[in-house]
N, C-alpha and C positions, 0 to 999 in steps of 0.2 A: 327533526328526526334524533332521537335521545342516544347518546352516548354508550356504549357495552361498558360492562362493569371494570375490562381490563385497561378500556381508554380511558375511562373514570379514573383511575390508578394511576395512569399514566400525565392525567392532566393537575391533579393533586398531588402527588408525588414531591417530596420535601428531600435535601439532601446537597452535598455539596458538586457530587455527578451523577448524573440521571440517565439511564441509558435505555434506549427503547429498542426491540429487537422485533420488526415486524417485516411480514414482505408489501408488493406493489398491490395498490390499492385497497390496503385496509386502511384507509384512513389517516394516515400520520399527518398530514400537510393541517387534516381539520381537527386533531389532536392538540396541535401546535398551535391552533389561531385558540382554541380552546383555553388554554396552557397561558397565553398572553391576556386573555381576559381574565383569566381566573386569579393571575398577578395582580394585575391594576385592581379587581374589584377586592383580594378578598387579602393583599399582602400590600395593597397601598403603594405600590412600585408605578414608578409614570413609564409611561412607553418611551420617552426618550432615555430610560435606563435599560431599555430591552435592547439587542443586536438577534437578529435572524438572520442565519446565515441559509442561503438554499443553492442549488447544485447549480441554476442558469436563471438568466432574467427573466424568461417566461415565468419561471416556478415565483420567483418575487413578486412578480405583477400580480399572479392570481391570490399569493397569500394576503397581499395589500386590500385587493379587491373584497376576499373573505371578511378581509377583519373591518372594514367598512362598514359590508353588508351587516355583520355581528353586532357591530355598535351603533348601526340603525335598528338593530331588532331592539336592543336591551334602551332605547330610549322611550321611553312609556308619554303617551301624551297627557295622559293623568296625571303625573309627577312631575312636576316643572323642575325641580333638582334633580333628579335624576336625569329627565331628558337632557338637561345644560351639559351634566358632565358628559354623559357620553356621544353626544353630539360633536363634543368637544375634542373628545379623543379621535373622534371620526375623523376629524378635522386636522388632525394630527398625525395622521397615519401617512399622509405624504410625504412628513421631513421624518419618517422614521428609519431605524437602520435595519431596516427588511431587504436584504440585498445580496447578491454573490459573494463569495469572498475576494475578489477582484477589486469588486466597487465598493466593498469596505475597506483593504486595503488603501484603495487609492483616495478614499476622506480621510482616512489616517494621516497619510502623506501630507496630502494638502492643509491640511489643518496645522500641520507643524513644519510648515515650508519655512519658514522663516528660522527657527531652531535649528532645522536638517540642512539649509543652506541649499535648498534646489528651489528649480524655479515652478510658484504655484500652477502657472497655466501648463503645466505640460501635456501629452495628448496621450491618451492609452490607443496603442497599435490593435487592431483586430487581429484573431489569427490568422485569417488570408494576409492580411499584410505584413504581419511579423515572418511567416512564410518566405515572401517575397522579397524582404529586406535582408534574411538572414543566406537564401541563396545568391543573392548580388554579392552580399560581403565574400563567402564561401569561395563562390567561383572567382573575382577578384585578387583575393586574398592568396590563395591558392597558387594563382598564375603568376601572379607577382613573386610567389618564393620560390617558383620554381624558375622561373627569368632571371634571379636573382643568384642560381645557385645555390639555393639553401642545404645544407647536407640532409636535415633531417627532412627538407618535404620530398628529397630525389630518394631518399630511404621509405617513405612509405609509398612514394608513388611504384616503387619498384615491385614492390607487395601487391598492389593493389592500381587496378588502371585510374586512371585521374578520375572518368565517371565515378567508381564506385569509392573514390575516396572523396569526394564531394558530397555522396549521400550518406557516408558514416560522419563525416563531420559536421552535415546539415542534421542528422539526427544528435548528435551531442550536444548542439546548441540548442536543440527543441528542447533537451532536459538538462539546462546547465547545472542545477540542483545537484543533483545525481552524478552529472559527470565532475561538477568542482570537487566531489567526495572521494570518487573513486581515479581521477587523473593527477599526476603528481610531475609537475614540466619539471621540478627542480632534482627529479631521480636519475641516475644514469640506468641503464641496463641491467648492469651487473645487481644494484639496489633493488631493481624491481623485481628480477628472477630470484635475488634470495627472500626477498617480502610474500613470494608466492611460493615457495617453499616450506615458508615458515606458517602459511593457511593450507597446506595439504592434510595436515593430521587434524585441524580445527575442521574441516572441511569434513574430513573423510568420518569424525565423530558424529557429526550433526547430518550425514545422509544414514549413517548408522541408528541414528535416534527416530529419525526420519519413515524410515522404513518400517520398526520397528513397533512403530504406532499405527502401522497403515489398516487399513480395514480389511485388505487381500488378506493379510497374515487372521485377523480375528476368525473372516467368514471362514477360512480353510481350518482352523483349530473346531471351529462349530461343526464342519462338517466331517471331521475326522471323532470329535465327540459322536455324535448322531450315529456313528459306524460301531459303538461298542454296543455288547449285548447280540451282534447279529452273526459272532461266532463262536462256536460250542465248547472250542477248544483253548485255555489261554497260553499254550503250549505252541500255538501254532505260528511259522512263522512268521506270516505277514501280520497275524493280529499284536504280535511282538513288537513289529514296525511299528504298528500304528498307536499302543500304549506309550513307548517308548517317545514319539513324535511329538505324542500329546501332552506329555510332562515337559519335553524342551521348550513347546513351544511356547508353554503356561507361563514357565520361567523367562523364558524370552521376553512376552510380553510386560512382565513386571518389573525387570532390570532396567538401571540406569546406567552403570557403569561401562563403559563404550570396549572395557577389556573382556570383562565376564561376556558381553555381546556378542565380541567375536569367537571367544571359545564356543559359546551355545551354535553360532550359526555354522562354525569348523565342525561339531560334532552332529548337526543335520547335514550337512555336506558330505559326510560318511556314509548315509544311511543310501539303501537300494532296495525296492521292490522286488520281494521273490515273485520271478517270470512261473507262468503256468496258468492252468485253467482253474476255474472254479473248483474248490473240491468240498467234500461231504460237511465237512466243519463249518462252512458259511452258510446263512439261512437265504442271502441273494446274490445274485451274479453285480447288482449295481451293486450292492455295500461292500463286496470283494473288490471291483474295481476302482472304487471309491477311495481306498487307500493308496494307490500306489499312483490315482491323479491327484490326489491332496499331497502326497508327496512330491511329486513331480512341480505341483503348483507352487509350492511353497519353499522348493529350490529353484525356481525360474524368480520369484519376488527378492528372495535372498541375495541371489544370484547381482544385482542393481548395487549392492554396496560394496563388490568388491575392491581389494586394494586396488588405488589409481596406478597406471601404469605412467611412470615417468619416464619421458625422452629427455635428459638433459640436452643434446644439441638442438631439439626440435623447441625446448622452454626458450633456448638462449637465444635461438630466433627468434620466437615470439615477444621476448623482452625487447631484443632492440628495434623489432617493429612497435612496440608499445611505445617505447621511450620517443622515439621519432613521431607518432601520431600525440603521442602529448606536447610537446612544442608546437607542434602544427598546430595544434589545437586552441592552446594557450593565445596565438600570434592571432588567431580567427577570432576566438572570444574576445582579444581587445580591440581587435577592428570593427567588430559588434557594437562593443558599448561606445567607442568614436563615433560612430555611423550614428545612434541613437543619441547621443550627446550632442551632436551637430542640430539633430533636427529637433531636440526637443522633446521626445517620445520615450515612454517604455511601456515594453509586453507584459502580458499577465505574468512572466515569472518574477518579471522585474518588480512588480507590484509587491509578491508576498515575499521573497527574500530582502527588500527593504526593509518593511514593514517588520518582518522578524528581525532584522538587525536594531531595528530602530528600537522596537520592545525589550530587547534583550540587551540594549546599552544597559555596562557595568555601572552607569551615574546610576544610584539608589536613592538619591534626594524626592522629597516632597514634589519637585517640579518637573521630574523627570518625565518623558511620554510615556511611561507605560503607569507612571502615578498618576497621570492625567485619566489618563484613558479609563484605568481600573475603577476612580471617582467616579467616572459618569456612566459607569454600567455595574448594575447589579445582577443581571443575568445574561448568558449568553445561551444562544438556543441554533441548533444547526440542525437540518432539514433531514439530509442523510449524509454519512459518510459514500465518500468514493475513493 
């Protein structure tokens, strides 16, 4: 089966960064396989210099099988040189860097185990094994802290039941990368509350910009615009509301300044739809009612960006609980780290975090892990981002 013109462009595209946007069943894996073959055949790239990242082990196995088959098909029996070349590439597929991101990271860590001072014989926990270990560590650590009358554990347990607290800690440990960026055990409750207060204007501005870019507003603007011409009297009260609302919505959808956006929203909030039945100025009841419905729909959409109502007492209490949970989480995370070190195991999050840490190492000389890895790879292909 030949490639479509769009697929062929994706196979042959060149550039530092190339992104292909395609839906399920559109042939993404097939294009990736053909791209690998094209790089080998036309750009003299070795298969060992290509890394292809898939989302699952099953997808990686499927890609390897497709690549083997494609190499066999490219080995003509009437040309011994080409046959030898592609049969050699076929044999290289088993050792190629076609894998999940976790397998890629695991290989990177094992290849550099000595310089990283880690045991290259570490085992990788499956997701079910990781869940079991996290649950054991959470239960043991939390109960030990409560038995020791730890004030942070006690404060957290006052707000949550022990079972709810275990579920929360388990969820945080399952997403340690995100939790590590959000949770600061070194911050007091007062510092946390102050940090939240600083974020409120930023959050409100972001909510504003998201709202005014929404499809709902654009849809309502289009409906209101389509009502134009249905009223024969430009001074009709409801028509004046429609014209003014259309003008404000057009300005709102173009605006970027948060203060100006708020001013426009306040103006729209002051509008009221004229009550009454259909009069002779309007060509249809549907158009007449659409103005009122459109105004109500716009107001409902903009209501979601009303200024946040902050209760200082509630914020203070929430900050106390957040600080307590942060301390309990830090001790639980450390207990999990020690448990894995004792068993010489890593989970999927560890693989990515440690590989990223290694590649970001400040050491910039030619013998760094990042430099060595970069020298060995000319192309990085990713099956799909999720």
